[in-house]
Every structure is written in C-alpha cells, then in structure tokens.
C-alpha positions, 0 to 999 in steps of 0.5 A: 767618784762618789757623789753620794754621802756615806756616813763619814762625810754626811755633815760635809755634804749636808753643808755643800747642800745648804750652800748649793741651795743658797746660792740657787735661791739668791740668783736669778741667773745660772751663770752667777749662781754657778759661780758663787757655788764654784767659789764656796765649793772648796771652802764648805766641801774640802774632802769631796774636791779632794776626790775631784780629778785634778785637771781644772776642766774636770773640776769645772765640769763635775761642779757644774753637774752637781749644781746644776742637779741642785738648781733643777730641783729646788723648790722657789718660793717665789715660783709657787714652790715649784723648781724651775729647771734649765732647758737641756742643753744642745749638744753642739751648743755653748756649754753653760758652765762658761767654759767656752767649749761645745757642751758635748766636749765639756759638761756633756759627759757628766750629763748622767752623774748621779745626783748630789746627795742621793737619789730621792733627797728633799732639798725643801728643808734647806729652803724652809731653813731660810725662814723664821720658825714663826712663818712656817704657819703661813706656809702654802701647805696646799702647794707642798707635799705632806709626805715630803714635809714629814721627811723634812721634819724627820731629818730635823728630828734627827739633828735634835731641832724638835722645836722646828719640827713642831713649828712646821707640823702643827699647822699642817695638822691642824685641821684633821677634816683635810688630812688623809693617808698622805700625813701619816708620816707627818703625824708620826714625827709630830708625835715623836717631837712632842715626846722629846720635848716632853709635851704628853698633852699635846701628844695625847691632844693630837692623836685624839684629834687626828683619830677624828679624820675620815681617812681610814689609814690616818685614823688607824694610825692616830688610834695606834699611837693613842693606844701605845700612850694608853699602855705606857699610863698602864691604862690596858683596859682603854688600850685594848678597847681602841685596839680592838677598834683599830683593828675593826677599821684596818684589819690588815695594817701590819702594824697592829701585829707590833702593837698587839704584841707590845700589849701583851708583853706590857701586860706580862702575857709573854706566852700569849705574845709569843702565840700572837707573834706566830699568827701574825707571821702567817698572816701578814705572809698571806697578805703579802708582806713576807720578807719585810721587817715586820714579819721577820720581827714576828718570827723572832718574838715567836721563837724567843719573846724574852730576846724581844723584852731585852731589846725594849728595855732601854734602862740599862744603857748607861750601865753598860757604858764603857769604863774607860771614862776620862783619864788624866792624861786627857785632863792634863791636856784640856787644862793645858789647852785652856790656859793657852787660848788665843786672844778672842776675835771676830770670825763671823759675819752679821747683816743687821736689818730692821733690828734683826741681826740674822744669822751668825755666819762663819768666816771662810777660814772658820767655816773650814775648820768647823768642817773639819772638826766634824770630821774629828769630834763625834759625839752622841747620847748613845755611848754603845755605838762606835765613836759616839763616846768622845772619850773614847778616842781623843784624838780631837784633843790633839787636833785642837792644839793644832788649830787654834782658830777652833777656839773662836767657834760656837759650835765647837766651844758647844761641843767642848761644854757638852763633852764634860757631860760625857766624861765619866769620873768619881773624883771630887778634885777633878770634878772642880777642875772641869767645873773651872774648864766649863767656866772658862769655856762659858766666859769665852763664849760671852766674850766672842758673842759681844765681840761678834755683835759689835764688830758687825754694828748689831749690839741692840739687834736681836739674834734670831733663834729661827737661824740655826747658826745662832743657836749655838751661841744662844745656847752657851749664853743660856748655860752661862746663866745656869752658871751664874745662877744666885750671883750678880751676874745672872740678872744681866745676862737674863736681861740681855738674852730674854729682852734683846737677843731672844725676845721670842724666848725660845730657850724658856728663860722668861720664867727665870727672868720675871722670878729673878726680878721678883726677888730683887725687888723690882715687881714692876720689871717682873710684871712687865716681862709677863705683859710681854707675853700676854698669851702665855699659858704657862702655870709658872708665868701665871703665878709669876704674874700673881707674884708681881701684882701682890708685890706692887700692892695691886691685891685685888688684881692679884686675886683676880690673876690667882683664879685664872691661874688656879684654872690653868694649874691648881696644883700649883698653889697647893704645891706652894703652900703645902708645908710637907708635900709628896714628891710626886713621880717624875720622869726626866725631861717630861713635865706635864702641863697642869701636873703635880710635876709641873707644880713640884718643879715650880716649888723647888724653883720659885718658892724661896721667892714667894717665901722671902717676899712675904707673898707666900702667907698671902697665897695660903690666906687667899686659897684657904689655907689655914695659918693662924692668922685668919684666913680668906675665902677660897679663890677660884674653883674647888679643883680636888689636889693630889698633893699630901695635905698639911 
C-alpha cells in the first residue's frame, strides 16, 4: 500500500493531513484523538481506505500507524511549538490502538511504514491554518524554522493563497539585521507573492531592505532579485552595476550564471550570452555542481540559446490553446443541469462565538462529494498542461448529473463559475446563455450562504477570510456584487460583505462601497466607512475621503484631506481633472502604488461619481486647474505629473 500521495491523490491526502492535525491538536489524549481520526478517515480519504486490506484488524493497524506518525511530528503551539511524540510501545505491552492485543501481534509490524504524506513533509502549514492571518505577526519566529516557514509559504503559493503567505512572511523578514542564509527561501517566496499580487513597490523595497543584511549569501540573493527587477524595467546600467556587486560578494554563487545570461539575452546580446553560458558550464563543473540543473541549462544555452529564449516567452500560451472549446452539447447539458437544480439546503456547520461564525465546515456527506469532485474536475491556468482545461474532458458534467448534492457546495459552485472563464467561444447568443448560467449559480450561492448562516444562528456574525473554508463563499459573494454593479442590488450586497461578513476587507471591496455610498447621496455613510480604516493608505480610499468631506460641505476638511491624498497619490488628482489624459502603459494584474496606472484605474472607475456630484469642478479649483470659473491656489506639493495636460 502506498501511503505517499501521487499527483492524482494529492488533494485527498492534503485534506487527510489537515484532519489528522486537527484531531491531534484538539485532543490531549492519544486514544481519543485516534478514535476521532478513524471515524473521519473514510469520509475524507475514501480512495486511501479503498486500498486498505479488507480485514478490520489490518485497517485499524494501518490507521494507527498513519496517525501516530502525525501525532509524533505535529508542532504544538501549547508545547512551545515542539512535537510531543509518544513513547515507543513495548513489544509485549498492550497495543496503543486499543485492540486489546499485544503490540507485537497488532500494530508492531507496521512500525516501519512510510510516513504519511512522504518524507520531509511539514505539518506546520496545517497548524497555522487554524490561526487567523491577523495573528501571524505574533508568532514566536525565534522558535520556528525559517526554512520550514518558507516551505509553508511555497505550499500556499501553489494554492494561490498569496495574501496568507504575505501575512506569514512579512513579520518574519521585517528586520534585515536578524536575517541569515536560512531565510533565503522565505525571501524568495515573499518576492513571488508580491509579484502575484501586483505589489511591485513592496517587492522592490523588500529586496533593497534585505540587501542590507549582514549575511553574505542572503545579501547576494537579494541583489539577484533587485537586479532582475531593474532589467525588467529596462534599467540595464543599474542592473549590471548590481550584478558586479553581487559577483564581488559571492563569486561562486551558481545563480550568477542564470542571472548573467538572462541579462545578456534581455539586451539582445545572444552571442555573448552563448559564450558566457559555455564559460559558466565549465566553471560550475569545477566548483562541484556537475549534474545539477543549472549546469545542464548552461550547456543547453551554449548549444542553442534560441531554445532558451523561446522557453522564456510566455506570451503565446493562450494562442496555442486547443481550439476545441465549448461545444453545443456541453452547453445543452449545462443548461439542463441548471434548470433542474435541487432546492437549496444547509450542509455546513458553523460554531458562532463572540460575533465570529468560525469556519464553514461541510458535513460528512458533502465532504465526500467535494472530495470526489476534486477527482473528476481539474482546472488550471496552463491550458497546455494535460487535464487542466476543463472543457477538454467534460466527464464532470455527467458526474454533476449523478450527484445533485454537489450543487450545495460553495467550492464546487465557484469551480463552475470559473469554468466559464476557461470556455472558448465566439458567439453572442452563446455568451448570453453562459452569462445567464453564471447569474443562476451566483444567485444560488447567495441563497445558500444566507440559509447556512441562518441555520447556524450566525446571521450577524463575521465570516472570517482567515478560515480558508470560508473563502469560496466570500469570493462568490464578491462576484455577485460585480454582476449586480449599477443595479439596486449592488449596495445591499456590498454592505453585507464589507460591514458584516468580512470587515477586514481582505477582498478590497471597501473602495467600491464608499464610492457607491457617495454616488447614492449617502456621504455620511461613505465617510464612516473611510473612518473604519484609519490607517488605510490606498490612494482610492484617501480620495474617497476627500469626496465624502466635500459632499458633506466640510470644505476646509476636504482641502486638508486632499493635501494628504496628493502626498500619497498625486497622479490621481491630475488624472481625474484631465479632459483627455493619455492612457498609461498597463500591465494585467499589476497596479503601481502612486503610479499612473493606479490613477488611470481610479479615473475609469469613479470619475463619474465625482462629475455627477459636482465634486470634480471643486477638485479642479482646489488643484489650480483652470475652469473659466476662477481658480483656487494649488493644494499640497508641486509634484510634476506625467499625464498629458488638458
């Protein structure tokens, strides 16, 4: 029997480990914890159980062996974040599994079974999942391995949980003076998380901060990162200068090879890159790196640099997508399924306490359905990867028809909404039908959310984003708000999400709520939301505060707030007041804090609110823009703007 997960069973094993850790931490008595684990095992890991021998005694022994491994390795917050392993059972003593037999006759033969999840697996991620993100900054980092925290973050990045990884790693890396080579992987992961979240300024500042660490290895790694950023911006002189400095500090670092070749190719010096790749291949072999991937890569570039250039070009991914797309039969099947949706019912448990609903825990029946769904439905962003494009193999449609309970799962509903984003089609009528399909799914998600909250007496409670079980429901609500944009339904949904369910606003919806309030003549409510987040430095929120104060006729306060807003995001004021501003260079998924792209997005979203309320004319006067009605002196600094003048 294979206890280590292959790719197919990864999701099931992941959930089993999560449950195992929960059982271990929720019980101080091993036998009680084992009893809970055995009860949940067939629910969360039916495929694994199916591989077990049919005899009850053998199943009990295997369950004991697997759970003991978790119990002995899981770090316990109440035990100074150390494991509390069980003593080794005596051969002739009673078996700890509770069978009543001697250990040597029961579970003893399985003592050498492979560890659950494979060698080297960290259980820390499952422990940290039990804490809200806001508490990560209070973790005892001096008692936790930085390498392990880096691997925890890596696991979360693979799951697209970038905000959680950031919440964990930012306090870990806050003080460069306390960092060393052990923090290199965590540093890399935080850089990657910032990149995915579209935080270029934070990524730059992190790299520059870590460049001042006293540790040579970590300093060099930070220089490499910063060098790459400079190259991406076309600042090659600065990039080469930093490369030379990194080379001086750590001349034998194999990463220098990749960095130098990338810099040369980025500048178009393909021939030179080929020569340097040859040099690095020889040098790295002499340094003892023969057989490693970096040497193989250098040898490949030395032979054919064009292959490396093509491998670096990610722009053609979608162009090479299989044109199979969404066929008529699949559409008809979708429509028929939606038309026959079962009546909504509650299949989630909540434990409301002190205004917090806790995690949305699927009941046993729905948990089995969700586990099966993860086996039949596979989706991802790389359509060239086998099995990731959901419309290539639509067996999941047949599965849905056979499992009506699936329509009660927030996670499955979210996958189905996402499946439309992957669908390839070029037909207006088809687009209309798919839009109706998405609307039906989102309406159902709202009904289910209200139903589950009501059944669990959690109507007025927070549904914390920190619990990953809550995120599909919260994300679906966010998508419903997008769909309702500009209608009477938008504001109540926004209020529900921001003011009740997710007041920490991990989804960034407060900006929208404030401006909808302002556009609805509810300036006092708009200002109240701004004041709920007193430390908010987002340009959009600072200008929203200016707008609210103006609408309340608190013009003196509005002028003062505008001065502060211009210090933080001066380009927003200029972009708002410009008649025909030039569209800045935009990068999908990335917004530069204080940049022209941020200002452009704000103008596109909210200029109408400023204009209809009369606040735009006031802003022109307050910033010294000529209007024909006279002007007021400039407010704030004299920042030079890049936007085209009126």
